[in-house]
C-alpha positions as CSV (number, residue, x, y, z in Angstrom):
1,M,115.2,-16.3,40.9
2,R,114.2,-19.6,42.0
3,D,110.8,-18.8,40.9
4,N,112.2,-17.8,37.6
5,I,114.1,-20.8,37.1
6,I,110.8,-22.6,37.4
7,L,108.7,-20.6,35.2
8,S,111.3,-21.0,32.4
9,M,111.4,-24.8,32.9
10,F,107.5,-24.5,32.4
11,I,107.5,-22.7,29.3
12,K,110.7,-25.0,27.9
13,N,109.0,-28.4,28.6
14,P,105.4,-27.7,29.1
15,E,103.6,-31.1,28.9
16,P,105.5,-32.8,31.7
17,N,105.5,-30.4,34.1
18,S,103.0,-31.4,36.3
19,E,104.2,-34.8,36.0
20,T,107.6,-33.6,36.8
21,I,106.1,-31.9,40.2
22,Y,104.1,-35.0,41.2
23,D,107.0,-36.9,40.7
24,Y,109.2,-35.0,43.2
25,I,106.3,-34.4,45.9
26,N,106.1,-38.5,45.7
27,R,109.8,-38.6,46.2
28,V,109.8,-36.5,49.2
29,I,106.5,-38.0,50.7
30,V,107.8,-41.3,50.0
31,A,111.1,-40.5,52.0
32,V,109.2,-38.9,54.8
33,I,107.0,-42.0,55.2
34,N,109.6,-44.6,54.9
35,A,111.7,-42.3,57.6
36,I,108.6,-42.7,59.7
37,L,108.0,-46.3,58.8
38,S,112.1,-47.1,59.6
39,Y,111.6,-45.4,63.2
40,K,108.8,-47.7,63.9
41,I,110.5,-50.7,62.5
42,F,114.0,-50.0,64.4
43,I,112.6,-48.9,67.5
44,S,112.1,-52.4,68.8
45,F,115.8,-53.6,68.3
46,L,118.0,-50.9,67.4
47,P,119.8,-48.7,70.1
48,S,118.6,-45.3,69.9
49,D,121.8,-44.0,69.0
50,Y,121.7,-45.8,65.5
51,I,118.2,-45.2,64.6
52,Y,118.4,-41.8,63.4
53,F,121.5,-42.3,61.8
54,A,120.0,-45.5,59.7
55,I,116.6,-43.3,59.2
56,A,118.3,-40.6,57.5
57,I,120.1,-43.0,55.0
58,I,117.1,-44.5,54.6
59,S,115.3,-41.3,53.5
60,V,117.7,-40.2,51.3
61,I,117.9,-43.5,49.4
62,S,114.2,-43.2,49.4
63,F,114.1,-40.1,47.6
64,F,116.2,-41.5,44.7
65,F,114.7,-44.8,44.5
66,H,111.4,-44.1,46.0
67,K,109.2,-46.8,43.9
68,P,111.3,-49.9,45.1
69,L,112.2,-48.7,48.6
70,S,108.3,-47.6,49.0
71,I,107.0,-51.2,48.6
72,I,110.0,-52.6,50.4
73,L,109.7,-50.7,53.5
74,L,105.9,-51.1,53.4
75,S,106.3,-54.9,53.5
76,I,108.9,-55.0,56.2
77,Y,106.7,-52.7,58.4
78,I,103.5,-55.2,57.8
79,I,105.5,-58.1,58.7
80,D,107.0,-56.1,61.9
81,S,103.8,-55.2,63.0
82,A,102.3,-58.5,62.6
83,A,105.0,-60.4,64.3
84,I,106.3,-58.1,66.9
85,Y,103.1,-56.0,67.7
86,K,100.7,-58.7,67.1
87,V,98.6,-55.8,65.3
88,L,97.3,-58.6,62.6
89,Y,96.7,-61.2,65.3
90,N,94.7,-58.7,67.8
91,V,92.6,-57.5,64.7
92,A,91.9,-60.6,63.1
93,L,93.4,-63.6,64.0
94,Y,92.3,-63.4,67.6
95,P,88.7,-62.8,67.0
96,L,89.0,-65.9,64.5
97,I,90.5,-68.3,67.0
98,Q,87.7,-67.2,69.4
99,S,84.7,-67.4,67.5
100,Y,85.6,-69.8,64.8
101,S,83.9,-67.7,62.5
102,I,84.6,-67.3,58.5
103,K,84.1,-63.6,58.9
104,Y,87.2,-62.9,60.5
105,L,89.1,-64.9,57.9
106,I,87.6,-62.9,55.0
107,E,88.5,-59.6,56.8
108,I,92.2,-60.2,57.0
109,L,92.2,-61.5,53.6
110,L,90.6,-58.0,52.9
111,L,92.9,-56.3,54.8
112,L,95.8,-58.1,53.4
113,I,94.7,-57.1,49.8
114,F,94.0,-53.6,50.3
115,V,96.9,-53.0,52.3
116,F,99.6,-54.9,50.5
117,I,98.5,-56.6,47.3
118,I,96.8,-53.5,45.3
119,P,99.5,-51.1,46.0
120,L,102.1,-53.8,45.1
121,F,100.1,-54.5,41.7
122,S,99.8,-50.9,41.1
123,I,103.6,-50.1,41.4
124,L,104.5,-53.2,39.5
125,R,101.7,-52.7,36.7
126,Y,101.7,-48.9,36.5
127,S,104.8,-47.5,38.4
128,S,102.6,-45.3,40.8
129,V,103.1,-45.4,44.3
130,G,99.9,-43.5,45.1
131,G,98.5,-47.0,47.0
132,I,101.5,-47.3,48.9
133,I,101.4,-43.8,50.3
134,V,97.7,-44.2,51.2
135,S,97.9,-47.3,52.4
136,S,101.1,-46.2,54.8
137,S,99.0,-43.3,55.8
138,I,96.4,-45.1,57.0
139,L,98.6,-47.7,59.2
140,L,100.9,-44.9,60.7
141,S,97.5,-43.1,61.4
142,I,96.7,-45.7,64.1
143,Y,99.5,-43.9,66.1
144,N,98.4,-40.5,65.2
145,P,95.3,-39.7,63.2
146,F,97.2,-36.6,61.7
147,F,99.3,-39.3,59.5
148,L,96.0,-39.3,57.4
149,L,97.3,-35.9,55.9
150,F,99.5,-38.0,53.8
151,L,96.3,-39.1,51.8
152,P,96.1,-36.4,49.6
153,F,99.4,-37.0,47.9
154,G,98.3,-40.6,47.1
155,I,95.1,-39.8,45.5
156,A,94.9,-36.3,44.4
157,E,97.4,-36.9,41.7
158,K,95.9,-36.5,38.3
159,N,96.7,-39.5,36.2
160,S,96.4,-40.1,32.3
161,K,94.8,-43.7,33.1
162,I,91.4,-43.5,35.5
163,I,92.4,-47.0,36.8
164,V,95.5,-45.5,38.4
165,N,93.8,-42.8,40.5
166,I,91.1,-45.8,41.3
167,L,93.8,-48.3,42.6
168,S,95.5,-45.6,44.6
169,A,92.2,-44.7,46.2
170,L,91.4,-48.5,47.0
171,P,93.4,-48.6,50.1
172,L,91.1,-46.3,51.7
173,L,88.6,-49.1,52.4
174,I,91.2,-50.5,55.1
175,I,89.8,-47.6,57.4
176,P,86.3,-49.2,57.8
177,I,87.7,-52.5,57.6
178,T,89.7,-51.7,60.8
179,L,87.3,-49.5,62.3
180,H,84.2,-51.6,62.2
181,Y,85.4,-55.1,61.8
182,T,82.4,-56.7,63.8
183,L,80.0,-54.9,61.2
184,I,81.6,-55.1,58.3
185,L,79.5,-57.8,56.5
186,Y,76.3,-56.7,57.9
187,S,76.0,-53.0,57.8
188,Y,75.9,-50.3,54.8
189,L,78.9,-49.2,55.7
190,P,81.1,-51.4,53.3
191,L,78.9,-50.6,50.0
192,V,78.9,-46.8,50.7
193,S,82.5,-46.8,51.1
194,I,83.4,-48.4,48.2
195,I,81.2,-46.2,46.0
196,L,82.5,-43.0,47.6
197,V,86.2,-44.5,47.2
198,L,85.5,-45.3,43.5
199,V,84.0,-41.6,43.0
200,T,86.6,-40.2,44.5
201,G,89.3,-41.9,42.2
202,I,87.5,-41.3,39.2
203,L,86.9,-37.5,39.9
204,F,90.6,-36.7,40.7
205,S,91.6,-38.4,37.4
206,I,89.6,-35.9,35.2
207,R,91.7,-33.4,33.6
208,E,89.5,-30.4,33.9
209,L,89.0,-28.2,37.1
210,F,85.8,-30.3,37.6
211,S,88.2,-33.1,39.6
212,L,88.5,-30.4,42.5
213,T,85.3,-32.0,43.3
214,G,86.7,-35.2,44.4
215,F,87.6,-33.9,47.8
216,L,83.7,-33.9,48.7
217,P,83.1,-37.8,48.4
218,L,86.5,-38.2,50.0
219,S,85.4,-35.5,53.0
220,I,82.1,-37.6,53.2
221,F,84.0,-41.2,53.5
222,L,86.4,-39.9,56.2
223,Y,83.6,-38.3,58.1
224,L,81.3,-41.6,57.9
225,N,84.5,-43.3,59.4
226,N,84.9,-41.4,62.4
227,Q,87.6,-38.9,61.4
228,S,87.9,-35.7,63.2
229,L,86.9,-32.6,61.6
230,E,90.5,-31.1,61.7
231,V,91.8,-34.1,59.8
232,I,89.0,-33.9,57.2
233,T,89.5,-30.2,56.9
234,L,93.4,-30.6,56.4
235,V,93.1,-33.4,54.0
236,S,90.6,-32.0,51.9
237,V,92.5,-28.8,51.8
238,L,95.9,-30.6,50.8
239,T,93.8,-32.6,48.2
240,L,92.4,-29.5,46.3
241,I,96.0,-28.1,46.3
242,L,97.5,-31.2,44.8
243,N,94.7,-31.9,42.3
244,I,95.1,-28.2,41.0
245,I,98.5,-28.5,40.2
246,P,98.2,-29.2,36.5
247,S,95.6,-26.4,36.2
248,I,98.1,-24.1,37.6
249,V,100.8,-25.2,35.2
250,S,98.9,-24.4,32.4
251,L,98.0,-21.2,33.7
252,I,101.7,-20.4,34.3
253,K,102.2,-21.4,30.6
254,A,99.7,-19.2,29.1
255,N,100.2,-16.2,31.5
256,F,104.3,-16.3,31.8
257,Y,104.4,-12.4,31.5
258,V,101.8,-11.8,34.2
259,K,103.6,-14.5,36.1
260,K,106.8,-12.9,36.0
261,E,104.9,-9.5,37.6
262,V,103.4,-12.0,40.0
263,V,107.0,-13.1,41.1
264,E,108.2,-9.6,41.4
265,M,105.6,-8.5,43.4
266,R,105.8,-11.6,45.5
267,N,109.4,-10.9,46.2
268,R,108.5,-7.2,46.9
269,I,105.8,-8.4,49.9
270,D,108.3,-11.1,50.8
271,E,110.8,-8.2,51.3
272,N,108.3,-6.2,53.2
273,I,107.1,-8.8,55.5
274,D,110.7,-9.9,56.4
275,D,111.4,-6.0,57.1
276,L,108.1,-6.2,59.3
277,K,109.1,-9.3,61.1
278,G,112.8,-8.5,61.4
279,I,111.1,-5.2,63.4
280,L,108.6,-7.1,65.5
281,E,111.3,-9.3,66.7
282,K,113.4,-6.6,67.9
283,I,110.1,-5.1,69.5
284,K,109.6,-8.6,71.0
285,L,112.9,-9.0,72.5
286,L,112.5,-5.3,73.9
287,A,109.5,-6.7,75.5
288,K,111.0,-9.7,77.0
289,D,114.3,-7.6,78.3
290,T,111.8,-5.5,80.2
291,N,109.3,-8.0,81.6
292,D,106.5,-6.5,79.3
293,I,103.8,-9.9,79.2
294,E,101.6,-7.7,77.5
295,L,103.3,-6.1,74.6
296,T,104.3,-9.6,73.5
297,P,100.9,-11.2,72.5
298,L,100.2,-8.2,70.3
299,I,103.3,-8.6,68.9
300,Q,102.8,-12.6,68.1
301,K,99.3,-11.5,66.7
302,Y,100.7,-9.7,63.9
303,N,103.9,-11.7,63.6
304,K,101.6,-14.6,63.2
305,F,99.3,-12.6,60.4
306,F,102.3,-11.6,58.5
307,A,103.7,-15.4,58.6
308,D,100.6,-16.7,57.2
309,I,101.0,-14.6,54.4
310,S,104.5,-15.4,53.8
311,N,103.6,-19.0,54.2
312,N,101.0,-18.9,51.5
313,L,102.7,-16.4,49.2
314,E,104.3,-19.3,47.4
315,N,100.7,-20.9,46.6
316,I,99.4,-17.5,45.2
317,S,100.1,-16.7,41.4
318,D,97.0,-14.4,40.8
319,I,97.9,-10.9,40.3
320,K,95.0,-9.2,41.7
321,T,95.1,-11.1,44.8
322,L,98.7,-10.2,45.4
323,Q,97.6,-6.5,44.8
324,N,95.1,-7.0,47.4
325,I,97.4,-8.9,49.8
326,E,100.0,-5.8,49.4
327,L,97.4,-3.3,50.0
328,E,96.3,-5.5,53.0
329,L,100.0,-5.6,54.1
330,N,100.3,-1.9,54.0
331,A,96.9,-1.4,55.7
332,K,98.2,-3.7,58.5
333,R,101.4,-2.2,58.8
334,L,99.4,1.1,59.6
335,E,97.2,-1.0,62.0
336,L,100.3,-2.1,63.5
337,E,101.6,1.2,64.1
338,R,98.5,2.7,65.6
339,S,98.3,-0.5,67.9
340,I,101.6,0.1,69.4
341,N,101.2,3.6,69.4
342,D,97.9,3.2,71.6
343,Y,99.3,0.2,73.6
344,L,102.1,2.8,74.6
345,F,100.0,5.4,75.3
346,D,97.7,3.3,77.8
347,Q,101.2,2.0,79.2
348,I,102.3,5.4,80.1
349,S,98.7,6.6,81.1
350,R,98.5,3.5,83.4
351,Y,102.0,4.0,84.8
352,N,101.2,7.6,85.5
353,E,98.2,6.9,87.4
354,I,99.9,4.3,89.3
355,V,102.9,7.0,90.1
356,D,99.9,9.3,91.8
357,E,98.4,6.6,93.7
358,I,101.6,5.0,95.1
359,K,102.6,8.6,95.9
360,N,100.0,8.6,98.8
361,Y,101.9,5.6,100.2
362,G,105.1,8.0,100.3
363,I,106.7,6.3,97.2
364,V,108.0,8.8,94.6
365,L,108.3,7.9,91.0
366,D,109.1,10.3,88.0
367,K,106.4,10.6,85.5
368,I,106.5,9.8,81.6
369,E,105.3,12.4,79.4
370,Q,103.1,11.1,76.2
371,L,104.8,10.6,72.9
372,S,105.0,13.7,71.1
373,E,104.5,12.4,67.5
374,P,103.7,8.8,66.7
375,I,106.1,5.9,66.4
376,K,106.6,4.6,63.0
377,I,107.5,0.9,62.6
378,N,111.2,1.1,61.3
379,D,114.6,0.8,63.1
380,E,114.1,4.6,64.3
381,G,110.7,3.5,65.8
382,V,112.5,0.7,67.6
383,I,115.1,2.9,69.0
384,R,112.5,5.2,70.4
385,I,110.3,2.3,72.0
386,N,113.4,0.8,73.5
387,K,114.2,4.3,75.3
388,L,110.6,4.4,76.8
389,M,110.4,1.0,77.9
390,M,113.8,1.3,79.3
391,R,113.0,4.2,81.3
392,M,109.6,3.0,82.3
393,N,111.3,-0.2,83.3
394,E,114.2,1.4,85.4
395,N,111.1,3.5,87.4
396,V,109.0,0.5,87.8
397,N,112.3,-1.5,89.2
398,L,112.3,1.2,91.8
399,L,108.8,0.4,92.8
400,Y,110.2,-3.3,93.1
401,K,112.8,-2.4,95.3
402,Y,110.3,-0.7,97.6
403,I,108.1,-3.6,97.6
404,E,111.2,-5.9,98.5
405,S,112.5,-3.7,101.2
406,I,108.7,-3.2,102.5
407,S,108.3,-7.3,102.5
408,S,111.8,-7.7,104.1
409,S,110.9,-5.2,106.8
410,L,107.9,-6.7,107.7
411,E,109.4,-10.2,108.0
412,L,111.9,-8.6,110.4
413,L,109.4,-6.5,112.4
414,L,106.6,-9.2,112.4
415,G,108.0,-12.2,111.2
416,K,105.7,-12.3,108.3
417,N,106.9,-14.0,105.2
418,Y,105.9,-12.9,101.9
419,E,108.6,-14.8,99.7
420,N,106.3,-16.9,97.8
421,E,104.0,-13.9,96.6
422,I,106.6,-11.6,95.6
423,I,107.8,-13.9,92.9
424,D,104.7,-12.9,91.0
425,V,105.4,-9.1,91.4
426,R,107.4,-8.6,88.8
427,L,104.9,-9.8,86.4
428,N,103.4,-6.5,85.9
429,I,102.7,-3.3,87.4
430,E,99.3,-4.2,88.5
431,M,100.2,-7.0,90.5
432,S,102.9,-5.3,92.1
433,I,100.2,-2.5,93.1
434,K,97.9,-5.3,94.5
435,Y,100.9,-7.0,96.4
436,L,101.8,-3.7,97.7
437,K,98.2,-3.2,99.3
438,I,98.7,-6.4,100.9
439,L,101.8,-5.7,102.7
440,L,100.4,-1.9,103.6
441,S,97.3,-3.8,105.0
442,K,95.7,-2.5,108.2
443,E,96.9,-5.1,110.4
444,N,100.3,-4.8,109.5
445,L,100.4,-1.1,110.0
446,E,98.6,-1.4,113.4
447,S,101.2,-4.0,114.6
448,C,104.1,-1.6,113.6
449,K,102.3,1.3,115.1
450,T,102.2,-0.5,118.2
451,C,105.6,-1.6,118.1
452,T,107.0,1.9,117.4
453,E,104.9,3.0,120.5
454,L,106.1,0.7,122.8
455,M,109.7,1.6,121.8
456,L,108.8,5.0,122.4
457,R,107.9,4.6,125.8
458,F,111.2,2.6,126.4
459,L,112.9,5.5,125.1
460,Q,111.0,8.3,126.9
461,L,111.5,6.2,130.3
462,S,115.3,5.8,129.7
463,N,115.5,9.6,129.0
464,S,113.2,10.3,132.1
465,L,115.7,8.1,133.9
466,N,118.8,9.7,132.4
467,L,120.1,6.4,131.1
468,H,122.6,6.3,128.2
469,M,120.1,7.7,125.4
470,N,120.4,8.8,122.0
471,Q,118.3,11.8,121.6
472,E,118.3,11.7,117.8
473,L,116.7,8.2,118.0
474,L,114.2,9.8,120.0
475,K,113.0,12.2,117.9
476,N,113.2,10.2,115.1
477,I,110.7,7.7,116.4
478,I,108.4,10.9,117.4
479,K,108.6,12.0,113.9
480,L,107.5,8.4,112.4
481,N,103.9,9.0,112.6
482,D,104.2,11.8,110.2
483,E,105.7,9.6,107.4
484,K,103.2,8.0,104.8
485,L,102.6,4.2,104.9
486,A,105.5,2.7,102.9
487,V,108.1,4.9,104.3
488,F,106.9,4.4,108.0
489,I,107.5,0.8,107.6
490,I,110.8,1.0,106.2
491,K,112.0,3.7,108.3
492,S,110.4,1.7,111.4
493,R,112.7,-1.1,110.8
494,E,115.8,1.0,110.9
495,I,114.8,3.0,113.9
496,L,113.6,0.1,115.9
497,E,116.7,-1.9,115.3
498,Q,118.5,1.2,116.6
499,G,116.1,1.2,119.4
500,L,116.8,-2.5,120.2
501,K,120.5,-1.6,120.1
502,T,120.2,1.5,122.3
503,A,118.1,-1.1,124.8
504,S,120.8,-3.6,125.0
505,S,123.4,-0.7,125.8
506,V,121.0,0.4,128.5
507,L,120.5,-2.8,130.1
508,A,124.2,-3.5,129.9
509,K,124.9,-0.1,131.6
510,V,122.0,-0.8,134.4
511,K,123.9,-4.1,135.1
512,E,127.2,-2.8,135.2
513,D,126.1,0.0,137.7
514,Y,123.9,-2.7,140.0
515,E,127.1,-5.0,140.2
516,H,129.3,-2.2,141.6
517,I,126.2,-1.3,143.9
518,K,125.9,-4.7,145.0
519,N,129.7,-4.7,146.0
520,E,128.9,-1.7,148.0
521,I,125.5,-3.2,149.5
522,P,125.5,-6.7,149.7
523,S,122.0,-7.0,150.9
524,L,120.9,-5.7,147.3
525,S,122.5,-9.1,145.9
526,R,119.0,-10.9,147.1
527,Y,117.1,-8.5,145.1
528,K,115.4,-10.8,142.5
529,E,114.6,-8.3,140.0
530,F,118.1,-7.9,138.9
531,E,117.9,-11.7,137.7
532,L,115.4,-10.7,135.2
533,I,117.9,-8.2,133.5
534,N,119.7,-10.9,132.5
535,L,116.8,-12.8,130.7
536,L,115.7,-9.3,129.2
537,E,118.9,-8.8,127.6
538,K,119.1,-12.3,126.2
539,E,115.8,-11.8,124.8
540,I,115.9,-8.7,123.1
541,N,119.6,-9.9,121.5
542,D,118.1,-13.2,120.1
543,S,118.0,-11.7,116.2
544,T,116.1,-15.2,115.3
545,K,113.0,-13.3,116.8
546,P,110.6,-10.6,115.2
547,I,111.8,-7.1,116.1
548,C,108.7,-6.3,117.4
549,K,108.2,-9.4,119.4
550,R,111.5,-8.4,121.2
551,I,110.1,-5.2,122.0
552,E,106.8,-6.3,123.6
553,T,109.2,-8.2,125.8
554,L,111.3,-4.8,126.5
555,S,107.9,-3.4,127.1
556,S,106.7,-6.0,129.5
557,S,110.1,-5.2,131.7
558,L,109.9,-1.4,131.9
559,Q,109.0,-1.6,135.6
560,V,111.7,-3.8,136.5
561,I,114.3,-1.2,134.6
562,Q,112.7,1.5,136.3
563,D,113.2,0.0,139.6
564,L,116.6,-1.0,139.3
565,S,117.6,2.6,137.7
566,S,115.9,3.9,141.0
567,I,118.0,1.7,143.3
568,I,121.1,3.2,141.1
569,T,119.9,6.6,141.7
570,H,119.2,6.3,145.3
571,K,121.9,4.1,146.5
572,N,123.2,6.4,149.2
573,E,119.4,6.6,150.7
574,I,119.0,2.6,150.5
575,A,122.5,2.2,152.0
576,D,121.2,4.6,155.2
577,V,118.2,2.9,155.4
578,I,119.7,-0.6,155.5
579,N,122.5,0.8,158.0
580,L,119.6,2.1,160.2
581,I,117.9,-1.0,160.5
582,N,121.2,-3.2,161.2
583,D,122.2,-0.6,163.8
584,N,118.7,-0.6,165.4
585,Y,117.7,-3.9,164.8
586,D,117.5,-5.2,168.5
587,L,115.5,-2.2,169.6
588,I,113.1,-2.7,166.4
589,L,112.5,-6.2,167.4
590,Q,111.9,-5.5,170.8
591,K,109.2,-2.7,169.8
592,V,107.6,-5.0,167.3
593,I,107.5,-7.8,169.7
594,E,105.6,-5.5,172.2
595,E,103.6,-3.9,170.0
596,G,103.1,-6.5,167.2
597,C,103.8,-3.9,164.3
598,V,106.0,-0.7,163.9
599,K,105.2,2.0,161.4
600,L,108.0,2.8,158.8
601,S,107.3,6.6,159.3
602,E,107.8,5.9,163.1
603,L,111.3,5.2,162.1
604,G,112.1,7.8,160.0
605,I,111.6,5.6,156.8
606,A,109.8,6.6,153.6
607,L,107.4,3.6,152.3
608,D,109.5,3.4,149.2
609,Y,112.2,1.8,150.9
610,G,110.3,-1.2,152.3
611,K,111.2,-3.9,150.0
612,F,114.9,-2.9,150.7
613,I,114.2,-3.5,154.5
614,D,112.6,-6.7,153.8
615,L,115.9,-7.9,152.1
616,V,117.7,-7.1,155.3
617,L,115.5,-8.9,157.5
618,Q,115.3,-11.9,155.2
619,E,119.2,-11.7,155.7
620,K,119.1,-11.7,159.4
621,G,116.7,-15.0,159.2
622,T,114.1,-13.2,161.5
623,N,110.3,-13.7,161.4
624,L,110.2,-9.8,160.8
625,R,108.7,-8.8,157.4
626,V,107.3,-5.5,156.0
627,V,103.7,-5.6,155.5
628,N,102.0,-2.6,153.6
629,D,103.7,0.6,155.7
630,S,104.8,-1.3,158.7
631,I,107.5,-4.0,160.1
632,C,105.6,-6.8,161.8
633,Y,106.2,-10.0,163.5
634,M,104.9,-12.8,161.2
635,R,104.0,-15.9,163.2
């Protein structure tokens, strides 16, 4: 609708159309430039809360009164820059004061002429804001070279008077003055720059298409004055676009009905692009929800292509070009469909390969069948993609949970913390597999196996001693070696935690039984190994230490547990031996004194009870001690 209104305007009033377009462009550009200049002016003395409000007001007023406000804001900005930021002082006055050279005075005068006087004359005499736009653009480029992109709006306008284009282009000479002020009076650059600027102004004023060649001297001028290739390219493109406006207007006038078809085709293309962009945006959101970091760049690639076409569509008025674009758009749509289907095929294939790989570790996930028919880029296709990605994501999340469980198990078992690395696991499935292999390293597995073997030894000992024992736990730990790696780690943690609880119960039972025996046989209270049980019980119940570290401590004390269990089991025999020694102590002492040593076998005592005899002898305070298989007198 908007395009039809513009076309109708061109037909009804063909002569001033290009001037009208230039006028509105100038209004907008002046409003933008004045907004930037206002910001630079106000930033030094206005609170930030008021700056943007003031800028908005100035921008709106500048659009409606662009000519007077353009020169007013430029004047204030020059004064503000010279007074507050000392730009004028640093560029020209300071060198003038330091060197007492007249050349700096000439340079400052040249700056004033090209920055202000020529634009002022141009607007007063010819009502042209081109010089002001160019001057402001160059001044702002001090902060950012891309502000030079305003240049085309000042010099590319075709004017009925050549002098207006020349005056608009002359402020370009500010650039060589500011960049090369130390050489400006003695190098070839001024003469070359002046020639290029004049040629630029003359060429852009020509009414024919030949005026487009004006971008060449402008580009050369910018290149000689050290402007970047990006800036030169963008300025040249903008210049060409702006300068060709009158030719486009004439072409639209001469080919109204063709343009009507162009508008319709453009709208059709635009609708197709909007439809595609909407579908792509939905797919992009799906990728974000499922943490698919590879699909997003693919979508962005085509999104950029469609956005570029959409952005440039307004500038295309050739029916043949639009037809080619429509064909290209349809081809791109098919290419997009192929790319997405290929991507999904690769994702499913890769996922299924990983499912096969992790099966060797004991992690079982469902496979996903390949697509029965290609997915189309439409709402139905989005639904199919969503179902597929959600299913795959759910299965992959199971893998993440396995990994987190294994990592947590290793931290509890071995004290190894992989928390920093696990953050990256959800980035992609390959990272998950890489991390999984780190967790299931040979070192970790061997450490866990050693740990389970130590616990097995304890459980077997407890079983052989008829201590309080969970037979099911013993069976489970024996079966652990048949499990695959991932399951082995996870189950090891569960079983070993149960094992430590069992060990704690066993130690508590041993302590309780031994306490009763001590009351019956006081001599056993001097048995030092009993004190180790308390330390051992405290150690294995210390949850701040890794499980395997506690099991190692438990394993190193198996002999102590076995000895105490043996005492509990043979308490009657031990009591008999102790009573025998107590009852026959005087005879034994007399015989030892006579013979030096008396073998335990002569007393009818087994060697295993020697350490308990020692407890009785120590209790009596005598010098008799058990040495190997005899009771001897120790001097």
